[in-house]
N, C-alpha and C positions, 0 to 999 in steps of 0.2 A: 503494498498500499505504498503511496508516493504522500508527502508531506501536504499537498494540497488537498488532496479527497478525504486527507484526517483531518484539517481545518475544516472542511466543509460538514463532514460527519458531527464533530463537535459543536460546529453553530445549530446544526439541526438538531440535533439533540438538546440542547439546551433551549433552542427555541419551544421544542415540543413538551419540555421541562414547563417552561414559563409558560405556557398555555394552559396546559394543565392545572398547574397550581393554578391560576386565576379562576379556573373554571370552579374546583373544588373551595376555592376561597367564597366566590360568589353563594353557591349554593350553602355554604355555613354561614354566610349574611342573611339569605332568604328565610333559613329555619330559625336563626336567632329574633329577625323581624316576626315572624310568624308567632314566637314564644313571647315577645314583646306585647305583639295583639292580643293574643290570649289573656296574659297580665293585664294589660289596659282593661277589656272586657270584663274581668273576674272585679277588679279595682273599682269601675263603675257601678257593678253590681252592687257591691260593699257600701258604694255612697249610697245609691238608690235606698238599698236597707236602711241606713243609717237615718237618713233624711226622714222616713217613714215612721221610725222610733222617736225621732226628736220632735215630729209632729204630734205624735201621740202623747208623749210628755208635757209637749207644751199646752195641748188642749187640754190635759188633765190638770195642769197647775194651775192655768187660768180659769178653769171650770169652778166658779167659787159657789155657785147654787148645789151643784153636784158635789163639792167636798162640803158643804154645810149638812148637808142632807146625810151624807156618808159619817160624819162624824156624830150626829144625832142618833142614826142607826148604830154606832159602834155603842155610845152611851146607852141606848136602851137596852141592847145585849148584855152590856156590862151590869145592870141594874139586874137584871135576870137571877 
């Protein structure tokens, strides 16, 4: 094998290796992006649930008429 063909072979091997390397990197980035999307969806669902809980707590706290009635009911049950 002459030196010229060895240089061409080396350049060809390096080029193929770089192409394959970039291909695998892009596949890894796509998978990483999918994982981030799943995490974002999970986080959004958790935030929605927490907002619902906060809304319920706000409704319970600000409902004075219901809380007064509940206090009376508790006192009535204690008296028995």
